[in-house]
Every structure is written in structure tokens, then in C-alpha cells.
C-alpha positions in Angstrom: -0.1 0.3 -0.2 1.0 3.3 -0.8 1.3 5.7 2.4 1.1 9.0 2.7 4.6 11.5 4.6 2.7 11.2 8.3 3.5 13.2 10.9 5.5 10.8 14.3 2.4 11.8 17.2 4.0 11.3 20.8 3.2 9.0 22.5 0.3 9.0 24.6 -0.1 6.5 27.7 -3.8 6.1 29.3 -4.0 5.4 32.9 -4.5 1.8 32.6 -0.5 1.9 31.1 1.5 3.3 33.8 3.3 1.6 36.2 3.5 -1.2 34.7 5.1 -3.9 32.5 1.9 -5.4 31.1 -1.3 -3.8 30.2 -4.2 -5.6 31.2 -6.9 -5.5 28.0 -10.8 -7.0 27.4 -11.0 -9.6 24.5 -14.4 -11.9 24.1 -13.1 -14.9 23.2 -14.5 -18.1 22.6 -12.3 -21.6 23.4 -15.0 -24.4 21.2 -17.0 -23.6 17.7 -20.7 -23.5 18.9 -23.4 -20.6 19.1 -21.9 -17.1 19.9 -24.2 -16.4 22.6 -23.0 -20.0 24.0 -20.0 -20.0 23.6 -18.1 -16.0 23.6 -17.0 -15.3 27.2 -16.1 -11.8 28.0 -12.1 -12.1 29.7 -9.2 -10.2 31.1 -5.6 -10.8 30.2 -1.9 -9.9 29.9 0.1 -8.1 27.3 3.3 -6.8 26.8 2.5 -2.9 27.6 6.2 -1.1 25.6 8.4 -1.5 22.7 11.1 -3.4 23.8 8.4 -5.4 25.9 7.4 -6.4 22.3 8.5 -9.6 20.2 10.6 -8.8 16.6 7.5 -7.4 14.1 4.9 -6.7 16.5 3.0 -3.9 17.8 1.0 -3.6 20.1 -3.3 -1.8 19.1 -6.1 -0.5 20.9 -8.8 -0.8 19.6 -11.2 2.1 17.8 -14.3 0.4 16.3 -15.2 -3.3 14.9 -18.3 -4.2 13.5 -19.9 -7.8 14.1 -20.7 -9.0 11.0 -22.8 -13.3 9.7 -19.3 -14.1 8.7 -17.7 -13.6 12.3 -21.1 -15.4 14.2 -20.2 -18.4 10.8 -16.3 -19.0 12.3 -17.2 -18.8 15.5 -20.0 -21.4 14.5 -17.0 -23.7 12.8 -19.4 -22.3 9.9 -17.0 -20.5 8.0 -13.9 -21.2 5.6 -11.6 -18.9 7.7 -10.9 -19.9 10.7 -10.5 -18.5 14.2 -6.5 -17.8 15.6 -6.2 -20.3 18.4 -3.7 -19.4 20.5 -2.9 -19.4 23.7 -3.3 -16.6 26.2 -2.2 -15.6 30.2 -5.4 -14.3 32.2 -5.5 -11.4 34.2 -4.8 -14.0 37.5 -1.8 -15.4 35.9 -3.3 -18.5 34.3 -3.6 -20.0 30.7 -6.2 -21.0 28.2 -6.1 -21.7 24.5 -8.7 -19.3 23.0 -10.0 -17.4 19.2 -10.7 -14.0 19.6 -14.2 -12.7 17.9 -14.3 -10.6 14.8 -12.3 -10.2 11.4 -13.1 -6.6 11.1 -12.2 -3.3 12.4 -9.7 -0.4 12.7 -7.3 0.2 15.4 -4.4 2.9 16.6 -1.3 2.1 17.2 0.2 2.3 20.9 3.7 0.9 20.8 5.5 -0.4 17.6 9.2 -3.2 18.7 12.4 -2.0 18.5 13.5 -4.7 16.2 11.4 -5.6 12.7 9.0 -3.1 11.6 9.7 -0.3 9.8 6.4 2.4 8.5 4.6 1.7 11.0 4.9 4.6 14.4 2.6 5.4 17.5 -1.0 7.1 16.3 -1.2 5.1 12.7 -4.1 3.7 12.3 -3.8 -0.2 11.2 -6.4 -2.5 9.4 -6.4 -6.2 9.0 -4.7 -7.4 6.3 -6.7 -10.5 6.2 -9.5 -12.2 8.1 -8.5 -14.9 10.5 -5.9 -12.3 11.3 -6.1 -11.3 14.4 -9.7 -11.4 16.7 -10.7 -7.2 16.4 -12.9 -7.6 19.6 -10.7 -7.0 22.2 -10.1 -3.0 23.2 -6.7 -4.1 22.9 -4.4 -6.6 20.5 -0.8 -7.3 19.9 -0.7 -8.0 16.2 1.9 -9.0 13.5 3.2 -5.4 11.6 2.9 -7.3 8.5 -0.6 -9.1 9.1 -1.7 -5.4 8.9 -2.7 -2.2 6.8 -1.5 1.5 7.5 -4.9 3.5 6.7 -2.8 6.9 5.9 -3.6 9.7 8.1 -5.3 12.1 4.5 -7.5 8.9 4.4 -8.2 8.9 8.0 -9.4 12.7 7.7 -13.4 13.6 7.8 -14.3 10.0 8.7 -15.5 8.1 11.4 -13.5 5.5 13.7 -16.6 3.2 12.0 -16.4 3.7 8.1 -13.1 2.9 8.5 -14.0 -0.3 10.7 -16.8 -1.1 8.2 -14.7 -0.5 5.1 -13.1 -4.5 4.0 -15.6 -6.1 4.3 -19.5 -4.9 2.8 -18.8 -2.1 0.9 -15.6 -3.6 -0.8 -18.1 -6.7 -2.0 -20.2 -4.0 -3.7 -17.5 -2.3 -5.2 -15.9 -4.9 -7.1 -18.7 -7.2 -7.8 -19.8 -3.6 -10.1 -16.5 -2.9 -11.4 -15.5 -6.9 -11.8 -17.8 -8.7 -13.7 -20.0 -6.4 -16.5 -18.7 -3.5 -18.9 -21.3 -1.1 -17.6 -22.6 2.1 -19.0 -24.5 5.0 -18.0 -28.0 4.1 -17.4 -27.5 0.6 -17.1 -29.9 -1.5 -14.5 -28.0 -4.0 -11.9 -31.4 -6.3 -10.1 -30.0 -7.1 -6.7 -31.4 -9.3 -3.8 -30.9 -8.5 0.2 -30.9 -3.9 -1.0 -31.4 -3.4 2.6 -28.5 -5.3 3.7 -24.7 -3.8 4.2 -23.6 -5.0 1.1 -27.2 -3.5 -1.1 -27.0 -0.4 0.6 -23.4 0.1 -0.9 -24.5 -1.6 -4.3 -26.9 1.8 -4.3 -24.7 4.2 -3.1 -21.8 3.6 -5.2 -24.2 2.7 -8.6 -25.7 5.8 -8.1 -22.9 7.7 -8.4 -21.4 5.6 -11.5 -24.3 6.2 -13.4 -25.8 2.8 -13.2 -29.6 2.7 -11.9 -30.5 0.0 -9.8 -33.5 -2.5 -9.4 -33.7 -3.3 -5.6 -35.3 -6.5 -4.2 -36.3 -7.2 -0.7 -38.8 -9.6 1.4 -41.6 -8.5 2.5 -42.8 -6.6 6.2 -44.6 -4.3 8.1 -42.5 -1.4 7.4 -41.9 -1.4 4.0 -42.9 1.4 3.0 -40.2 3.7 5.1 -37.4 1.2 4.0 -38.5 1.7 0.3 -37.9 5.5 1.1 -35.2 5.4 2.8 -33.5 3.4 0.0 -34.8 5.2 -2.9 -32.7 7.9 -0.4 -29.9 6.2 -0.7 -30.1 6.9 -5.0 -32.8 3.4 -5.3 -33.8 3.8 -8.8 -36.6 0.3 -8.6 -37.7 -1.1 -4.9 -39.8 -4.5 -5.0 -40.8 -7.0 -2.1 -39.4 -10.7 -3.6 -43.4 -11.4 -3.7 -44.4 -8.6 -6.2 -40.7 -9.7 -8.5 -43.9 -12.6 -9.9 -46.7 -10.0 -10.3 -47.7 -8.7 -14.1 -47.2 -5.4 -13.7 -43.8 -5.9 -12.1 -42.2 -7.9 -15.1 -44.0 -5.6 -17.9 -42.1 -2.8 -16.2 -38.9 -4.0 -15.9 -39.3 -4.9 -19.6 -40.1 -1.9 -20.2 -36.7 0.3 -18.4 -35.2 0.9 -22.0 -31.5 -0.4 -20.8 -30.8 -3.8 -19.9 -30.4 -5.1 -17.1 -27.0 -6.8 -17.3 -25.7 -7.7 -13.3 -27.9 -9.3 -11.1 -26.3 -9.5 -6.6 -27.3 -12.7 -4.8 -27.2 -12.8 -1.7 -30.7 -15.0 -0.8 -30.5 -17.7 -2.7 -34.0 -20.3 -3.6 -36.7 -19.4 -5.6 -36.1 -15.6 -5.2 -32.7 -15.9 -7.0 -34.3 -17.6 -9.4 -37.6 -15.1 -9.9 -34.6 -12.0 -10.1 -32.8 -14.1 -12.7 -35.5 -14.8 -14.7 -35.2 -10.0 -15.4 -31.6 -10.3 -16.1 -31.3 -9.3 -19.5 -29.9 -11.8 -22.4 -25.7 -11.9 -21.9 -26.3 -10.7 -18.6 -24.6 -12.2 -15.3 -25.9 -13.6 -12.0 -22.9 -13.2 -8.8 -23.9 -15.2 -6.6 -21.9 -13.7 -2.8 -23.9 -14.6 0.0 -27.1 -17.4 0.4 -29.1 -16.3 3.5 -31.5 -18.9 3.0 -29.2 -22.0 2.9 -30.7 -22.8 -0.5 -29.6 -23.9 -3.6 -28.7 -20.8 -6.5 -31.1 -23.0 -9.3 -30.3 -21.8 -13.0 -32.9 -23.7 -15.8 -31.6 -24.7 -19.0 -33.6 -21.8 -21.6 -31.7 -19.3 -19.5 -28.2 -20.7 -20.2 -29.0 -21.9 -23.4 -31.7 -19.0 -24.5 -30.3 -16.2 -22.9 -27.0 -16.8 -22.5 -26.6 -16.2 -18.2 -23.6 -16.4 -17.0 -23.7 -17.4 -13.1 -20.1 -16.5 -11.2 -19.6 -16.4 -7.6 -17.6 -13.4 -5.5 -16.1 -14.2 -2.1 -14.4 -11.2 -1.0 -11.9 -12.6 1.3 -10.8 -14.8 -1.9 -10.3 -11.5 -4.1 -7.8 -10.4 -0.7 -6.1 -13.7 -0.6 -5.4 -13.2 -4.4 -3.8 -9.3 -3.5 -0.9 -11.3 -1.5 2.6 -10.4 -3.4 1.1 -8.2 -6.6 1.4 -4.8 -6.5 -0.9 -4.6 -8.8 -3.4 -6.0 -7.2 -2.2 -4.5 -3.4 -2.6 -1.1 -5.5 -6.1 -1.9 -6.6 -7.1 -2.6 -3.2 -5.3 0.7 -1.3 -7.3 3.2 -4.7 -10.6 1.5 -3.7 -10.7 2.1 0.4 -9.5 5.5 -1.0 -12.0 5.8 -2.9 -14.8 4.7 -0.7 -13.3 7.4 2.8 -13.1 9.8 -0.4 -16.7 9.7 -1.1 -17.8 8.8 3.0 -16.2 12.6 3.3 -18.0 13.9 0.6 -21.4 13.2 1.9 -21.6 11.0 -1.0 -21.8 7.4 0.8 -22.5 6.1 4.1 -22.1 3.4 6.4 -25.6 1.1 6.9 -27.4 2.0 9.8 -25.2 1.0 13.0 -25.6 0.4 16.2 -23.1 1.8 18.7 -22.3 -1.4 21.1 -19.5 1.3 23.8 -17.2 -0.5 25.1 -14.3 0.6 28.2 -11.5 -1.2 29.0 -12.8 -0.6 32.5 -16.0 -1.8 32.5 -16.6 -5.0 34.9 -16.4 -8.1 32.6 -19.9 -8.7 33.6 -21.3 -5.2 31.9 -18.9 -6.3 28.6 -20.1 -9.8 28.6 -23.9 -8.8 27.9 -23.0 -6.0 25.6 -21.2 -9.3 23.5 -23.9 -10.5 24.1 -26.2 -8.9 23.3 -24.4 -7.8 19.6 -23.7 -12.1 19.1 -27.0 -12.5 19.2 -27.8 -10.2 15.7 -31.3 -10.1 16.6 -34.3 -7.5 14.1 -31.9 -3.7 13.8 -29.5 -2.8 12.9 -26.0 -4.2 12.4 -23.9 -4.1 15.9 -20.6 -2.0 15.9 -17.9 -1.7 19.1 -17.1 1.1 19.2 -13.4 1.4 22.6 -13.2 3.9 25.4 
């Protein structure tokens, strides 16, 4: 990643860092896979807190914000392809456990840098994990390998919140790549998507509007449908319908008379609802699946393959990032993408999906933090949770 010139800032130590050779940090860990509310517990662990106590190539990071993504919960359940990184941890009472810290996405601030093996990083830098599973982000502090971190240049963070940076790598980046990599879209072309009110769906709407594309957005029927439709149109959605309405003759006629092709379809649901949506993709178009919330298979009738030449593809953001390793051109493309998204945030042209902020204090009693984490990990109805750390 290309880094902008950085100004060295003084290391400011909080009271918990003074007069001790180890830092007591809180973390949400699991020692076995299972239902997140059942297996995740908050612990206090000891971490090295000075440059000379860190191992070669390590940095001490104070977390600023970390979201709760469905993939994080799948990882804890043991159903996600990327496994949590289990390691030995020293607890505050001196005992040892082997566990993994939850969370894969987030942003932190470097507090201390090892005296050996680290270059291009300094206290005050904001950093994000280079890859999923690099380290758990649901913690107040962590010690990480510098080689597993990206520095967020200071110019990029101006005018944006830590939560915007924390939620950068998954949802908006997925939308960005799907709109860019699967079709040569022209101004006025249409994209159709289900799960349009999800984090990726909202990002697709906003990026498409910015680039001059139009969107057809499919959501599940619900009591507050009119309010949701108004909200998505406010983001730039052109058409918002329910999955049931896709079969209505009036909607079919509307989509047949758009005057521009539907070149792309984005699927995160699966099952019959996705088949109904795929039927509206124009000849030669592409269906891109990036999720499967219904856990039902994606089916493609032979007629769509033979007579409409619809192509079915899959996309996984983690696989795209894995392809960046050792490829300077792809690394530069990732950096340009993040810079572009944060620029749009700063300019008011892009907003992160609605977030329920869960404020995590490093000095709060463990029981209070345990309740905070349990509520966020339950993934109930409402906004997506994001931990913000005092």
C-alpha cells in the first residue's frame, strides 16, 4: 500500500498503561466453536505494553471500532471457511487458556512498536487487518504482527469516523468489486439485487448512483415496507420491490420496458427468490452470488443458460484479498478502492449502513461487557452492531 507522509505523534499512555510491564486488556474469546451467545465470553488478559517487551515485528494496537458481521458469527459457529486463530492467552490471574478472539474486521490505533522488525509504522497510525483471521478484533487491545496490518494514511481518515474505516473492508468493498469486475456497465444500465437493505445492498445502491448506473432492489415483504422503500430511494435506489412482487404482471411489465439492459444480478439469498430475480436479467447478463442467507441452493434453468446465455458466478471478498498477496498491482487496486470509498464518505456521497453502537469500556466490569457482547452476537432484528472502544 502506498502510504502518505506521516507526522510522528507523541505516545500518549492511558492510566492503565503507567507503572506496569503488562497491560490488562479485555477480549471476547471462544475456546470451542458453537452458538456465539453460548461460547463467547469476555476475559481480561495480559499483554506486553512497551516497545522493548514486544516481540520482533510486533505492534501493540488499541482498537477503535469493530463491527459484528454474519461471517464473524459463522466463524464462531465453525461453519465459515476461515477459522479463528486459536492461541494461548495469559489471563489476569496468571492462568492460561487456549482460545480465539472474535471478529475479523475493524480499525485500531498503534500504541507501541517493537524495537526490531517493524518499518513504516509508528504510534498514532490507524491500522486494519490485512486478511480475515489475522487477529480477533473484538478486544480493547491486541498484539499483532506488523506484516498482517495495513496502515490507513492520515489523509484518508480526515473527515471520516472510526466506524466508517472499521466497516470498510467487507461490505462496501464487496459492492465496489462486484460493480467493477463482472460486466462493462454503461451509464444508464441496470443492476438487480436481492437483500437490497443489507450492508452490501446499500453500498451497491450508493456506488451505482455515483457511477451513473441504476438499480432494481428486491427486499422481503415486511410491515414497515413503505418506510424502507423511502429509505432506499433516499440512498439512490431507482426501483424497490418485494420478492413476492417480482412475480406480479405489473412489475414484470415495468422491468420489460426499462429502455436499458439489466446486465448484472447480485444474489445473497438463494432459493426460489433468486430464480425469480434471475429471470429478469437481460440476455448475456451475469448473476453474481456473494451470500446465501436462506441456505437454499441457487438453481439455474437450462432455458436461461441456452436461450438467454445467463452466466452464474460467485464472489467472496476474502478470496479477492488473498489474490492481492504478493501482487503489487492488486495491492494498489485494493488501496485505490479503499481510498475512493473513504473519499465518498468524506464528501457525503456514501454512508455506512445503519449501525447500533455498542460502547465498550476497557475499565467496565466483565459482567457488563459480557452482556454487551452477548446482545451484539445474538444478531437480533434491527441495525448491525459495531463495538466502539473507550
